[in-house]
N, C-alpha and C positions, 0 to 999 in steps of 0.2 A: 204825453205819450203813455204814461202809466195806465190811464183809463182804457186804453186799447189792448192792454197786455193779455187779458183773458181771450178776447176775440182773435188776436193774432196767434195765440197758441192753438186755438181751434182751427183757424185757417191753415196753420202749419201742418196739423194732423191730416187735414184733407189733402193738402198739396203733396205730402210725403207718400200718401197711399194712392193718389190719383193714377200714377203710372201702372198700378196693378189692374186697372179697369179692363184693358184689352183682353187679359187672360181671365179675369174674375167674372166679368159680365154682370156686375151687380146693378149698376145704374140702368142697364137695359131692361131690367125686370123690376120696375118700381113697385108693383103690387106685392110681389114676394118680399122685397126689402121692407116695405111698410108693415107687412104682417110680422116680420122678424123684429123690427125696431120699436114700433109704436106702443105695443102693450107694455113692454118693459120701461120705455120712456115715461108712459103715463103713471105707472106704479111709482117710479122713483121721483117724478115731479110731485106726486101727492105726498110722498114721504118727506121730501124737502120742504114743501109748504107747511106740513105739520111741524117739522123741526124749527122752521123759521118762526111760526106762530107761537111756539112754546119757548122760544128763546134759546134753544139748544144749538142752533146753527145760525150763523150770520156771515155776511160778506163784507170785505173791505171796500168801501165805495171808491177808493183811489184806483182800483183795478176794474171798475165797471163803467159802462158808458152812460148809465143812469136810466135806462129803460127798464121799468118794472112791470112784469106781467101780473095778472090776477093772483091773489093769495101771496103777494109780496115776493114772488120768485123773479130774480133778475133775468134779463134776456139771455145773458151768457150761460146761466145755469141750465135753462131750457135747451139752448143749443148744444150744451155739453152732452145732454142725454140723447141727442140725435146724432151728433158728429162722431163721438167716440164709438158707439155701436156700429155706425156705418163703416168707419175705418176698420173695426174689428171684423165685420162681415167681409169687407173687401179683402183683407189679409187672409182670412180663413178660406175664402173661395179661391183665391190665387194659389195658396198652398195646396189645396185639394186638387186643383186642376193640374198643377205642376207634378204633384205626386202621382197622379193618374198617368200622365204622359211618361214619367220616368219608369213606372212599373211596366208599361207597354214596350219600352225601348229594349232592344236586345242587350244582354250583358256584354261588356267589352271583350270578354274572353270568347264569346260566341260569334263575334264579327269576323267576317272573312272566311267562314266555313262553307 
């Protein structure tokens, strides 16, 4: 079960933020999401690959499923650079939408006038 720990954590992040989708509408705009996430993910994947190649960074194989992508990057690490930003964008968009709705709502002291 240890080998699934990293993947389960990523799945948990997605599961926790998934209920935000109806208000955030992030998955409904995949091109916009890709423009926000992919350039940053590519940069950090390159950074990780360099750190792995120079021996600065490594991963405990007990927590990995064993799938290694090019440049020795574990599958879980590549998914991390996609999942965490997607969860962050979901959260940000949900908060922005809720803030907008709350700003438009009348103040409680103004109700009933």
